[in-house]
RODO-2510 file (C-alpha; in nm, 4 decimals, decimal comma):
residues 413
     n   res          X          Y          Z
     1     x    -1,0894    -1,2551    -1,8676
     2     x    -0,7715    -1,2130    -1,6564
     3     x    -0,9623    -1,2271    -1,3287
     4     x    -1,1510    -1,5272    -1,4417
     5     x    -0,8393    -1,7135    -1,5365
     6     x    -0,6651    -1,6164    -1,2115
     7     x    -0,9549    -1,7178    -0,9946
     8     x    -1,0183    -2,0440    -1,1872
     9     x    -0,6542    -2,1592    -1,1438
    10     x    -0,6485    -2,0551    -0,7837
    11     x    -0,9572    -2,2684    -0,7123
    12     x    -0,7670    -2,5687    -0,8554
    13     x    -0,4943    -2,5259    -0,5998
    14     x    -0,2444    -2,3463    -0,8294
    15     x    -0,0434    -2,0591    -0,6542
    16     x    -0,1204    -1,7738    -0,8880
    17     x     0,0477    -1,4356    -0,9191
    18     x    -0,0872    -1,1315    -1,1227
    19     x     0,0771    -0,8657    -1,3320
    20     x    -0,0488    -0,5623    -1,5313
    21     x     0,1145    -0,3971    -1,8259
    22     x     0,1195    -0,0153    -1,8117
    23     x     0,0343     0,2456    -1,5427
    24     x    -0,2731     0,1082    -1,3631
    25     x    -0,3694     0,0979    -0,9978
    26     x    -0,7213    -0,0433    -1,0144
    27     x    -0,6682    -0,3682    -1,2111
    28     x    -0,3836    -0,4887    -0,9845
    29     x    -0,6072    -0,4555    -0,6718
    30     x    -0,8554    -0,6965    -0,8461
    31     x    -0,5698    -0,9270    -0,9280
    32     x    -0,4839    -0,9342    -0,5558
    33     x    -0,8429    -1,0158    -0,4649
    34     x    -0,8591    -1,3024    -0,7294
    35     x    -0,5145    -1,4481    -0,6398
    36     x    -0,4434    -1,3629    -0,2816
    37     x    -0,1084    -1,2109    -0,3797
    38     x     0,0047    -0,8543    -0,4558
    39     x     0,0149    -0,7792    -0,8325
    40     x     0,3036    -0,5994    -1,0067
    41     x     0,3012    -0,3207    -1,2739
    42     x     0,5221    -0,3971    -1,5748
    43     x     0,5382    -0,0536    -1,7375
    44     x     0,7565    -0,0121    -2,0553
    45     x     0,7756     0,3617    -2,0163
    46     x     0,8988     0,3595    -1,6625
    47     x     1,1368     0,0612    -1,6925
    48     x     1,3872    -0,0662    -1,9520
    49     x     1,3669    -0,4340    -2,0554
    50     x     1,6161    -0,5729    -1,8012
    51     x     1,4205    -0,3954    -1,5132
    52     x     1,0963    -0,5399    -1,6522
    53     x     1,2439    -0,8918    -1,6559
    54     x     1,3554    -0,8400    -1,2930
    55     x     1,0119    -0,7304    -1,1835
    56     x     0,8640    -1,0178    -1,3659
    57     x     1,0914    -1,2624    -1,1945
    58     x     1,0060    -1,1123    -0,8562
    59     x     0,6367    -1,1482    -0,9335
    60     x     0,6801    -1,5143    -1,0237
    61     x     0,8689    -1,6283    -0,7069
    62     x     0,6713    -1,8784    -0,5085
    63     x     0,4053    -1,8926    -0,7734
    64     x     0,3078    -2,1846    -0,9937
    65     x     0,1735    -1,9643    -1,2666
    66     x     0,1569    -1,5866    -1,3473
    67     x    -0,1517    -1,4540    -1,5302
    68     x    -0,0641    -1,1063    -1,6380
    69     x    -0,3039    -0,8512    -1,8041
    70     x    -0,2089    -0,6437    -2,1146
    71     x    -0,3269    -0,2911    -2,1918
    72     x    -0,5267    -0,1882    -2,5004
    73     x    -0,4290    -0,4003    -2,8140
    74     x    -0,1248    -0,6095    -2,8270
    75     x     0,0832    -0,3494    -3,0240
    76     x    -0,0739    -0,0295    -2,9019
    77     x     0,1283     0,2163    -2,6986
    78     x     0,3598     0,5069    -2,7029
    79     x     0,6869     0,4410    -2,9010
    80     x     0,9885     0,6435    -2,7958
    81     x     1,3554     0,6027    -2,9161
    82     x     1,4564     0,4244    -2,6016
    83     x     1,1468     0,2473    -2,4722
    84     x     0,8279     0,0890    -2,6040
    85     x     0,5143     0,0727    -2,3964
    86     x     0,3012    -0,1917    -2,5817
    87     x     0,2037    -0,5237    -2,4317
    88     x     0,3996    -0,6874    -2,7021
    89     x     0,7167    -0,5104    -2,5884
    90     x     0,6673    -0,6131    -2,2229
    91     x     0,6039    -0,9748    -2,3379
    92     x     0,9333    -0,9723    -2,5294
    93     x     1,1187    -0,8202    -2,2263
    94     x     0,9910    -1,0861    -1,9822
    95     x     0,9927    -1,3780    -2,2362
    96     x     0,6320    -1,4614    -2,1438
    97     x     0,4067    -1,5904    -2,4290
    98     x     0,0856    -1,4062    -2,5051
    99     x    -0,2694    -1,5417    -2,4728
   100     x    -0,4828    -1,3245    -2,7146
   101     x    -0,8356    -1,2297    -2,6031
   102     x    -1,0344    -1,1362    -2,9159
   103     x    -1,3914    -0,9899    -2,9284
   104     x    -1,6242    -1,1782    -3,1615
   105     x    -1,9120    -0,9251    -3,1423
   106     x    -1,9938    -0,8519    -3,5115
   107     x    -1,7449    -1,1027    -3,6558
   108     x    -1,6890    -1,4789    -3,6848
   109     x    -1,4229    -1,6363    -3,9062
   110     x    -1,2526    -1,2980    -3,9369
   111     x    -1,1558    -1,3150    -3,5684
   112     x    -0,9104    -1,5983    -3,6734
   113     x    -0,7573    -1,3589    -3,9335
   114     x    -0,7053    -1,0920    -3,6729
   115     x    -0,5240    -1,3640    -3,4553
   116     x    -0,3114    -1,4716    -3,7448
   117     x    -0,2088    -1,1094    -3,8136
   118     x    -0,1266    -1,0402    -3,4519
   119     x     0,0846    -1,3585    -3,4326
   120     x     0,2804    -1,3011    -3,7606
   121     x     0,3623    -0,9287    -3,7447
   122     x     0,7430    -0,8969    -3,7738
   123     x     0,8953    -0,9009    -3,4248
   124     x     0,5892    -1,0472    -3,2687
   125     x     0,6167    -1,2136    -2,9204
   126     x     0,5269    -1,5847    -2,9022
   127     x     0,1551    -1,6308    -2,9223
   128     x     0,0403    -1,9205    -2,7056
   129     x    -0,3159    -1,9200    -2,8325
   130     x    -0,6349    -1,7231    -2,8312
   131     x    -0,9575    -1,7013    -2,6261
   132     x    -1,2506    -1,5535    -2,8264
   133     x    -1,4990    -1,3509    -2,6137
   134     x    -1,8682    -1,2519    -2,6500
   135     x    -1,9665    -1,5589    -2,8633
   136     x    -2,3398    -1,5188    -2,9207
   137     x    -2,4627    -1,8746    -2,9970
   138     x    -2,3511    -2,2392    -3,0702
   139     x    -2,3646    -2,1494    -3,4384
   140     x    -2,1465    -1,8453    -3,3946
   141     x    -1,8878    -2,0550    -3,1968
   142     x    -1,8761    -2,3132    -3,4763
   143     x    -1,8080    -2,0267    -3,7307
   144     x    -1,5262    -1,8968    -3,5042
   145     x    -1,3827    -2,2465    -3,4763
   146     x    -1,3897    -2,2911    -3,8428
   147     x    -1,1848    -1,9752    -3,8967
   148     x    -0,9190    -2,0965    -3,6466
   149     x    -0,8905    -2,4320    -3,8174
   150     x    -0,7226    -2,2398    -4,1057
   151     x    -0,4609    -2,0774    -3,8826
   152     x    -0,1675    -2,1985    -3,6730
   153     x    -0,3017    -2,0047    -3,3575
   154     x    -0,4512    -2,2518    -3,1152
   155     x    -0,8038    -2,1670    -2,9957
   156     x    -0,7954    -2,2300    -2,6260
   157     x    -1,1369    -2,1092    -2,5319
   158     x    -1,4669    -1,9355    -2,6408
   159     x    -1,6578    -1,7297    -2,3931
   160     x    -2,0387    -1,6563    -2,4390
   161     x    -2,2183    -1,3264    -2,3904
   162     x    -2,2829    -1,3430    -2,0193
   163     x    -2,3765    -1,0777    -1,7703
   164     x    -2,1659    -1,2436    -1,5056
   165     x    -1,8494    -1,1205    -1,6840
   166     x    -1,9344    -0,7570    -1,6020
   167     x    -1,7965    -0,5372    -1,3148
   168     x    -1,9290    -0,1916    -1,2159
   169     x    -1,7461     0,1124    -1,3465
   170     x    -1,7048     0,4908    -1,2939
   171     x    -1,5135     0,7828    -1,4387
   172     x    -1,1647     0,6559    -1,3696
   173     x    -1,2446     0,2944    -1,4765
   174     x    -1,3602     0,0032    -1,2612
   175     x    -1,4969     0,0718    -0,9103
   176     x    -1,2101    -0,0169    -0,6755
   177     x    -1,1797    -0,3769    -0,5606
   178     x    -1,2358    -0,2860    -0,1989
   179     x    -1,5527    -0,1029    -0,2909
   180     x    -1,7102    -0,3655    -0,5118
   181     x    -2,0028    -0,5342    -0,3397
   182     x    -1,9870    -0,9080    -0,3126
   183     x    -1,6522    -0,9180    -0,4914
   184     x    -1,5648    -1,2792    -0,4022
   185     x    -1,8978    -1,3943    -0,5390
   186     x    -1,8506    -1,2003    -0,8549
   187     x    -1,4981    -1,3389    -0,9058
   188     x    -1,6190    -1,6928    -0,8496
   189     x    -1,9059    -1,6384    -1,1009
   190     x    -1,6641    -1,4922    -1,3620
   191     x    -1,4263    -1,8015    -1,2954
   192     x    -1,7192    -2,0308    -1,3547
   193     x    -1,7773    -1,8799    -1,7006
   194     x    -1,4131    -1,8874    -1,7897
   195     x    -1,3541    -2,2400    -1,6683
   196     x    -1,6546    -2,3624    -1,8693
   197     x    -1,5356    -2,2003    -2,1816
   198     x    -1,1634    -2,2493    -2,1704
   199     x    -0,9089    -2,5394    -2,1831
   200     x    -0,7311    -2,4615    -1,8559
   201     x    -0,4965    -2,7535    -1,8863
   202     x    -0,3716    -2,6357    -2,2329
   203     x    -0,3388    -2,2730    -2,1101
   204     x    -0,1284    -2,3645    -1,8202
   205     x     0,0835    -2,5991    -2,0412
   206     x     0,1415    -2,3021    -2,2821
   207     x     0,2925    -2,0861    -2,0180
   208     x     0,6630    -1,9888    -2,0523
   209     x     0,9424    -1,9893    -1,7913
   210     x     1,0411    -1,6869    -1,5938
   211     x     1,4172    -1,6111    -1,5494
   212     x     1,5939    -1,5422    -1,2104
   213     x     1,6944    -1,1820    -1,2931
   214     x     1,7189    -0,9728    -0,9603
   215     x     1,4408    -0,7186    -0,9089
   216     x     1,5572    -0,3571    -0,9927
   217     x     1,6794    -0,1286    -0,7245
   218     x     1,4398     0,1235    -0,5769
   219     x     1,3458     0,3456    -0,8682
   220     x     1,3116     0,6563    -0,6465
   221     x     1,4473     0,6915    -0,2987
   222     x     1,2143     0,6798     0,0043
   223     x     1,0909     1,0206     0,1109
   224     x     1,1910     0,9385     0,4715
   225     x     1,2964     0,6695     0,7099
   226     x     0,9537     0,6223     0,8622
   227     x     0,6851     0,7047     0,6060
   228     x     0,3240     0,7891     0,7063
   229     x     0,1129     0,6630     0,4129
   230     x    -0,2493     0,7586     0,3688
   231     x    -0,4367     0,4459     0,2852
   232     x    -0,8152     0,3956     0,2516
   233     x    -1,0934     0,4285    -0,0093
   234     x    -0,9917     0,7862    -0,0830
   235     x    -0,6168     0,7220    -0,1071
   236     x    -0,5452     0,3870    -0,2722
   237     x    -0,3290     0,4430    -0,5708
   238     x     0,0440     0,3840    -0,5026
   239     x     0,2629     0,1402    -0,7036
   240     x     0,3662    -0,1755    -0,5037
   241     x     0,7124    -0,1603    -0,6605
   242     x     0,7672     0,1846    -0,4923
   243     x     0,6788     0,0490    -0,1529
   244     x     0,8819    -0,2686    -0,2058
   245     x     1,1839    -0,0610    -0,3110
   246     x     1,1619     0,1642    -0,0095
   247     x     1,1305    -0,1270     0,2266
   248     x     1,4319    -0,3051     0,0685
   249     x     1,6523    -0,0057     0,1643
   250     x     1,5271     0,0019     0,5127
   251     x     1,2301     0,2422     0,5151
   252     x     0,9248     0,1655     0,7237
   253     x     0,5728     0,2250     0,5984
   254     x     0,3077     0,3268     0,8478
   255     x    -0,0434     0,3335     0,7152
   256     x    -0,3112     0,5719     0,8375
   257     x    -0,6748     0,6511     0,7304
   258     x    -0,7901     1,0084     0,6658
   259     x    -1,1414     0,8865     0,6209
   260     x    -1,1231     0,7469     0,9763
   261     x    -1,0058     1,0948     1,0811
   262     x    -0,6568     0,9711     1,1676
   263     x    -0,3679     1,2200     1,1561
   264     x    -0,0337     1,1107     1,0179
   265     x     0,1607     0,9570     1,3041
   266     x     0,3833     1,2100     1,4886
   267     x     0,6761     0,9581     1,4997
   268     x     0,7134     0,9624     1,1217
   269     x     0,9568     1,1753     0,9348
   270     x     0,7632     1,1888     0,6031
   271     x     0,3970     1,1802     0,4875
   272     x     0,2764     1,0472     0,1451
   273     x    -0,0766     1,1200     0,0254
   274     x    -0,1246     0,8985    -0,2902
   275     x    -0,3818     0,9288    -0,5534
   276     x    -0,7389     0,7922    -0,5199
   277     x    -1,0868     0,9280    -0,5079
   278     x    -1,1019     1,2131    -0,2532
   279     x    -1,3739     1,3784    -0,4742
   280     x    -1,6045     1,0893    -0,3822
   281     x    -1,5395     1,1546    -0,0053
   282     x    -1,4973     1,5318     0,0013
   283     x    -1,7569     1,6052     0,2817
   284     x    -1,6052     1,3478     0,4938
   285     x    -1,2591     1,4663     0,4436
   286     x    -1,3570     1,8261     0,5011
   287     x    -1,5047     1,7171     0,8391
   288     x    -1,1908     1,5085     0,9458
   289     x    -1,0561     1,7825     1,1666
   290     x    -0,7994     1,5524     1,3500
   291     x    -0,6660     1,4535     1,0035
   292     x    -0,6542     1,8034     0,8512
   293     x    -0,5069     1,9654     1,1767
   294     x    -0,2623     1,6832     1,2097
   295     x    -0,1557     1,7260     0,8527
   296     x    -0,0888     2,0981     0,9110
   297     x     0,1075     2,0287     1,2272
   298     x     0,3113     1,7596     1,0439
   299     x     0,4014     2,0161     0,7740
   300     x     0,5592     2,2368     1,0373
   301     x     0,8362     1,9842     1,1138
   302     x     0,8528     1,7265     0,8298
   303     x     0,7909     1,6768     0,4572
   304     x     0,4577     1,5928     0,2973
   305     x     0,4095     1,4995    -0,0758
   306     x     0,0727     1,4502    -0,2540
   307     x     0,0128     1,2788    -0,5846
   308     x    -0,3077     1,3608    -0,7733
   309     x    -0,5721     1,2990    -0,5139
   310     x    -0,3311     1,3810    -0,2452
   311     x    -0,2418     1,7034    -0,4192
   312     x    -0,6079     1,7997    -0,4218
   313     x    -0,6371     1,7429    -0,0494
   314     x    -0,3290     1,9569     0,0123
   315     x    -0,4872     2,2417    -0,1770
   316     x    -0,7288     2,5126    -0,0481
   317     x    -1,0608     2,3530    -0,1618
   318     x    -1,2218     2,0706    -0,3482
   319     x    -1,5446     2,1105    -0,5407
   320     x    -1,7357     1,7975    -0,6008
   321     x    -1,9354     1,7014    -0,9137
   322     x    -2,2574     1,8706    -0,7732
   323     x    -2,0743     2,2021    -0,7304
   324     x    -2,0489     2,1928    -0,3512
   325     x    -1,7161     2,3397    -0,2246
   326     x    -1,5294     2,1591     0,0581
   327     x    -1,2373     2,3056     0,2429
   328     x    -0,9207     2,1132     0,2441
   329     x    -0,5862     2,1384     0,4200
   330     x    -0,4868     2,4686     0,2597
   331     x    -0,1129     2,3867     0,2482
   332     x    -0,0815     2,4416    -0,1261
   333     x    -0,2117     2,7370    -0,3279
   334     x    -0,4661     2,5825    -0,5554
   335     x    -0,8485     2,5098    -0,5752
   336     x    -0,9616     2,1879    -0,7411
   337     x    -1,3017     2,1196    -0,9012
   338     x    -1,5020     1,8336    -1,0590
   339     x    -1,7953     2,0564    -1,1360
   340     x    -1,6417     2,1114    -1,4794
   341     x    -1,4549     1,7984    -1,5653
   342     x    -1,1679     1,7693    -1,8168
   343     x    -0,9691     1,4600    -1,8866
   344     x    -0,5884     1,4797    -1,8485
   345     x    -0,4151     1,1623    -1,9499
   346     x    -0,0784     1,0420    -2,0672
   347     x     0,2825     0,9545    -1,9839
   348     x     0,4921     1,2369    -1,8428
   349     x     0,8637     1,3114    -1,7868
   350     x     0,9421     1,5716    -1,5208
   351     x     1,2484     1,7606    -1,4072
   352     x     1,2056     1,8916    -1,0489
   353     x     1,2456     2,2641    -1,0152
   354     x     1,2260     2,2254    -0,6448
   355     x     1,3492     1,9547    -0,4136
   356     x     1,0865     1,6955    -0,3384
   357     x     1,1184     1,4542    -0,0386
   358     x     1,2375     1,1703    -0,2684
   359     x     1,4569     1,3563    -0,5141
   360     x     1,6852     1,6689    -0,5417
   361     x     1,6336     1,9717    -0,7627
   362     x     1,7166     1,9091    -1,1194
   363     x     1,6620     1,5271    -1,1061
   364     x     1,4278     1,3593    -1,3486
   365     x     1,1443     1,1107    -1,3148
   366     x     0,9030     0,9201    -1,5368
   367     x     0,5394     0,8615    -1,4608
   368     x     0,1924     0,9499    -1,5803
   369     x    -0,1093     1,1795    -1,5224
   370     x    -0,4685     1,0624    -1,5209
   371     x    -0,7466     1,2799    -1,3780
   372     x    -1,0681     1,4580    -1,4705
   373     x    -1,0173     1,7592    -1,2458
   374     x    -0,9777     2,1333    -1,3229
   375     x    -0,7622     2,3520    -1,1128
   376     x    -0,7426     2,7175    -1,0322
   377     x    -0,3844     2,8281    -0,9448
   378     x    -0,3696     3,0876    -0,6730
   379     x    -0,0011     3,1189    -0,7466
   380     x     0,1933     2,9952    -1,0464
   381     x     0,2943     2,6213    -1,0628
   382     x     0,6558     2,5888    -0,9609
   383     x     0,7423     2,2213    -0,8883
   384     x     0,8352     2,0547    -1,2247
   385     x     0,9091     2,1148    -1,5829
   386     x     0,7025     1,8543    -1,7764
   387     x     0,7079     1,6869    -2,1097
   388     x     0,4710     1,4267    -2,2469
   389     x     0,5857     1,0694    -2,3256
   390     x     0,7251     1,1746    -2,6605
   391     x     0,9099     1,4800    -2,5287
   392     x     0,6677     1,7629    -2,6303
   393     x     0,6841     2,0361    -2,3626
   394     x     0,3848     2,0847    -2,1299
   395     x     0,3152     2,3652    -1,8777
   396     x     0,4995     2,3794    -1,5542
   397     x     0,3171     2,1648    -1,3037
   398     x     0,2735     2,1211    -0,9280
   399     x     0,3370     2,3331    -0,6201
   400     x     0,5804     2,3583    -0,3365
   401     x     0,5260     2,5483    -0,0065
   402     x     0,7799     2,4998     0,2690
   403     x     0,8080     2,1253     0,3402
   404     x     0,4894     2,0483     0,1345
   405     x     0,4941     1,9513    -0,2337
   406     x     0,2367     1,8031    -0,4661
   407     x     0,1267     1,7615    -0,8353
   408     x    -0,0913     1,5470    -1,0531
   409     x     0,2147     1,3468    -1,1605
   410     x     0,2189     0,9747    -1,0478
   411     x     0,5818     0,8731    -1,0339
   412     x     0,6813     0,5272    -1,1690
   413     x     1,0639     0,5548    -1,1821
***
């Protein structure tokens, strides 16, 4: 629905920006494909309300409309004493009104009652209206409309059951935007469905203003002055606000592709291997001798940090889902496997036991973990003390060896 609205407005000549609530790498890449602009993450665990407002204002600059995407239900999320992670909390922090998207499968007039309850919960953000999805027939639509006639929530669209609204998925969610075949055609087809079913004029008129609060300062310092950043289909998951913050303080980002067997450039003073899908490209990475050899030589003179997928590649081996073992860089003492999968998911707070390229020993960071990998530690984890989002202690995580560090933790702030 988000992509359909973004593309439908863009096709009408509106300069559109995207945003995503919560810790997500995949959806913002689709937003960028639909709008032609980078999307921003608005994460209520990583940022306090003023910082969220600043990020929202930065996203809106130069745009006629921002269409942001929530996460889960409107009020779902981790609640901590200092921060709340729900879409509703992000909407209150930014001042943006909410456009509800409600599923009509198995219901009709009751959908309006759900909309009424969401709109009138104490402390609710402003609800601009609702779009009802998966409407099965003309009769079903009339029943939904009858329910909304008894509420004060405007019904701004009904979307039929339509195969054009689907996108391919895999174990971490949607297939990445840059790997989705015929993406522009798919986005245009989705936009056709959304434009036919929604009152785009009323939706745009319902949008709220965005303030002019400055964007927050870099949430973590750059790992170096000139940073070699792995970037391709295997290493795609790094938050745009991190890169923007590093650039604002003068750091330079130099992209290279491990899948193209490129080594980190020798004139860089730090290397960052972000998350992604190395498990889907393990044979190719294992055969990338220039990349692996260059990575080892880089570690002799400068810092390397790996997050999640990058951590796996810095380890000794990576076993794919079929059980084939592929040799990796061997810079950190761990073996990783997808032959036996186990989901690890949630917000994390860490205190670094060792210095990392972007933070000293004893400093803290907020972020999250999301992977299906199992790990065999060849020496005990030593990089960070970890708690979950509510403060419950978790095992020590990550490894350090010389100038190399890595963990499953994705840093947000």
